[in-house]
Backbone as CSV, one residue per row, in Angstrom:
resi,resn,N_x,N_y,N_z,CA_x,CA_y,CA_z,C_x,C_y,C_z
1,MET,-23.527,24.912,-0.428,-24.059,23.989,0.556,-23.103,22.720,0.441
2,VAL,-22.578,22.303,1.615,-21.718,21.171,1.662,-22.560,19.858,1.861
3,MET,-22.289,18.912,1.026,-23.046,17.686,1.081,-22.326,16.748,2.112
4,LYS,-23.124,16.266,3.076,-22.589,15.367,4.103,-22.395,13.952,3.471
5,MET,-21.172,13.404,3.709,-20.917,12.086,3.262,-21.487,11.024,4.165
6,ARG,-22.087,9.955,3.575,-22.461,8.861,4.373,-21.313,7.825,4.381
7,LYS,-21.282,7.011,5.393,-20.207,6.066,5.552,-20.677,4.686,5.262
8,ALA,-20.024,3.961,4.431,-20.353,2.544,4.133,-19.103,1.717,4.512
9,VAL,-19.368,0.741,5.334,-18.285,-0.182,5.794,-18.509,-1.424,5.061
10,ILE,-17.578,-1.935,4.292,-17.633,-3.214,3.565,-16.608,-4.168,4.097
11,LYS,-17.124,-5.292,4.648,-16.288,-6.406,5.041,-16.154,-7.358,3.894
12,ILE,-14.938,-7.674,3.489,-14.715,-8.593,2.280,-13.723,-9.649,2.676
13,ALA,-13.631,-10.686,1.870,-12.708,-11.729,2.043,-11.350,-11.196,1.659
14,HIS,-10.327,-11.838,2.233,-8.919,-11.375,1.933,-8.452,-11.501,0.555
15,ASN,-9.136,-12.441,-0.188,-8.714,-12.673,-1.552,-9.593,-11.936,-2.609
16,MET,-10.413,-10.992,-2.187,-11.136,-10.186,-3.207,-10.152,-9.243,-3.908
17,SER,-10.214,-9.297,-5.263,-9.296,-8.407,-6.055,-9.707,-6.949,-5.935
18,ASP,-8.786,-6.028,-6.168,-9.057,-4.632,-6.173,-10.111,-4.297,-7.270
19,GLU,-10.000,-4.997,-8.368,-10.941,-4.730,-9.489,-12.433,-5.117,-9.014
20,THR,-12.603,-6.234,-8.393,-13.888,-6.640,-7.921,-14.350,-5.651,-6.855
21,TYR,-13.493,-5.224,-5.924,-13.870,-4.322,-4.854,-14.329,-3.015,-5.491
22,ASN,-13.646,-2.495,-6.507,-14.009,-1.255,-7.155,-15.348,-1.408,-7.886
23,MET,-15.611,-2.570,-8.472,-16.874,-2.734,-9.123,-18.018,-2.759,-8.081
24,LEU,-17.760,-3.373,-6.963,-18.748,-3.436,-5.842,-18.981,-2.010,-5.426
25,CYS,-17.977,-1.200,-5.172,-18.223,0.217,-4.724,-18.995,0.970,-5.743
26,ASN,-18.629,0.780,-7.032,-19.406,1.403,-8.112,-20.873,1.071,-8.117
27,GLY,-21.157,-0.188,-7.870,-22.554,-0.648,-7.801,-23.333,-0.089,-6.699
28,ILE,-22.616,-0.035,-5.541,-23.252,0.572,-4.332,-23.531,2.082,-4.577
29,THR,-22.583,2.737,-5.162,-22.816,4.146,-5.496,-23.963,4.297,-6.429
30,GLU,-24.114,3.495,-7.394,-25.235,3.570,-8.356,-26.497,3.328,-7.712
31,LYS,-26.620,2.367,-6.698,-27.820,2.007,-6.042,-28.231,3.035,-4.975
32,PHE,-27.243,3.519,-4.209,-27.475,4.309,-3.046,-27.142,5.813,-3.079
33,GLY,-26.414,6.170,-4.149,-26.070,7.539,-4.336,-24.574,7.785,-4.213
34,SER,-24.075,8.949,-4.704,-22.684,9.230,-4.810,-22.066,9.828,-3.564
35,ASP,-22.924,10.053,-2.485,-22.449,10.671,-1.350,-21.978,9.763,-0.307
36,ILE,-21.265,8.705,-0.710,-20.842,7.624,0.092,-19.301,7.567,0.222
37,GLU,-18.804,7.477,1.446,-17.414,7.282,1.703,-17.243,5.805,2.137
38,PHE,-16.342,5.113,1.450,-16.144,3.712,1.761,-14.996,3.386,2.741
39,GLU,-15.298,2.412,3.589,-14.223,1.924,4.454,-14.149,0.397,4.184
40,LYS,-13.002,-0.114,3.834,-12.840,-1.493,3.522,-12.200,-2.224,4.666
41,ILE,-12.864,-3.306,5.096,-12.293,-4.137,6.180,-12.143,-5.599,5.683
42,THR,-10.911,-6.075,5.669,-10.667,-7.413,5.319,-10.895,-8.338,6.537
43,ASP,-11.794,-9.279,6.329,-12.208,-10.139,7.499,-12.072,-11.596,7.089
44,ASN,-11.232,-12.330,7.897,-11.028,-13.761,7.564,-12.200,-14.619,7.729
45,SER,-13.203,-14.124,8.435,-14.469,-14.925,8.620,-15.370,-14.805,7.364
46,VAL,-15.046,-13.898,6.494,-15.796,-13.762,5.244,-15.060,-14.653,4.225
47,ILE,-15.692,-15.748,3.812,-15.014,-16.654,2.906,-15.267,-16.303,1.412
48,GLY,-16.142,-15.409,1.214,-16.547,-14.910,-0.085,-17.624,-13.982,0.032
49,GLY,-17.892,-13.126,-1.008,-18.955,-12.174,-1.006,-18.572,-10.918,-0.184
50,PHE,-19.517,-10.320,0.418,-19.313,-9.112,1.256,-20.448,-8.895,2.237
51,ILE,-20.137,-8.082,3.223,-21.112,-7.573,4.251,-20.949,-6.110,4.253
52,LEU,-22.126,-5.435,3.888,-22.094,-3.998,3.810,-22.944,-3.415,4.939
53,SER,-22.409,-2.371,5.564,-23.183,-1.624,6.646,-23.288,-0.216,6.092
54,LEU,-24.526,0.224,5.901,-24.785,1.558,5.347,-26.107,2.073,5.972
55,ASP,-26.036,3.252,6.526,-27.253,3.882,7.075,-27.943,3.071,8.122
56,GLY,-27.120,2.366,8.953,-27.657,1.541,9.980,-28.275,0.177,9.597
57,VAL,-28.149,-0.184,8.290,-28.707,-1.376,7.762,-27.471,-2.238,7.315
58,ILE,-27.651,-3.607,7.625,-26.602,-4.527,7.233,-27.108,-5.334,6.040
59,TYR,-26.322,-5.328,4.956,-26.625,-6.133,3.789,-25.597,-7.303,3.721
60,ASP,-26.019,-8.422,4.050,-25.093,-9.620,4.114,-25.230,-10.402,2.915
61,ASN,-24.269,-10.323,2.073,-24.242,-11.081,0.800,-22.958,-11.999,0.854
62,SER,-22.695,-12.486,2.028,-21.505,-13.384,2.176,-21.865,-14.803,1.833
63,ILE,-20.944,-15.548,1.394,-21.059,-16.928,1.097,-21.617,-17.751,2.246
64,ARG,-21.074,-17.431,3.461,-21.524,-18.095,4.644,-23.038,-17.974,4.873
65,THR,-23.543,-16.734,4.705,-24.999,-16.552,4.883,-25.771,-17.154,3.841
66,GLN,-25.254,-17.144,2.558,-25.973,-17.871,1.512,-26.038,-19.327,1.789
67,LEU,-25.014,-19.967,2.293,-24.992,-21.362,2.606,-25.990,-21.664,3.718
68,LYS,-26.035,-20.819,4.735,-26.993,-20.984,5.805,-28.409,-20.987,5.295
69,ARG,-28.704,-19.998,4.408,-30.061,-19.931,3.801,-30.384,-21.222,3.047
70,LEU,-29.418,-21.683,2.251,-29.649,-22.851,1.470,-29.884,-24.098,2.342
71,LYS,-29.110,-24.186,3.430,-29.281,-25.294,4.410,-30.668,-25.265,5.005
72,LYS,-31.130,-24.098,5.394,-32.457,-23.894,5.997,-33.561,-24.233,5.018
73,HIS,-33.333,-23.832,3.733,-34.352,-24.105,2.647,-34.438,-25.635,2.410
74,ILE,-33.307,-26.353,2.343,-33.261,-27.744,2.084,-33.907,-28.455,3.275
75,ALA,-33.698,-28.001,4.499,-34.226,-28.629,5.719,-35.753,-28.566,5.747
76,ASN,-36.335,-27.546,5.172,-37.778,-27.335,5.179,-38.350,-28.061,4.102
């Protein structure tokens, strides 16, 4: 039986090291399973962190989104 690979698209900042990217992929594999094929996209709008798209779900762990959440929290 052939296992179908799921596709994960990871948007990262241009300055993320290969070591950090590999650790990120390993963590995603541990959390979601080993049947994942990764596509890396370097995006200048990502100033830090990453944005993961997997199984139709977006996991936004970018610095920009974290700052927006913090601003909203402080405003309330």
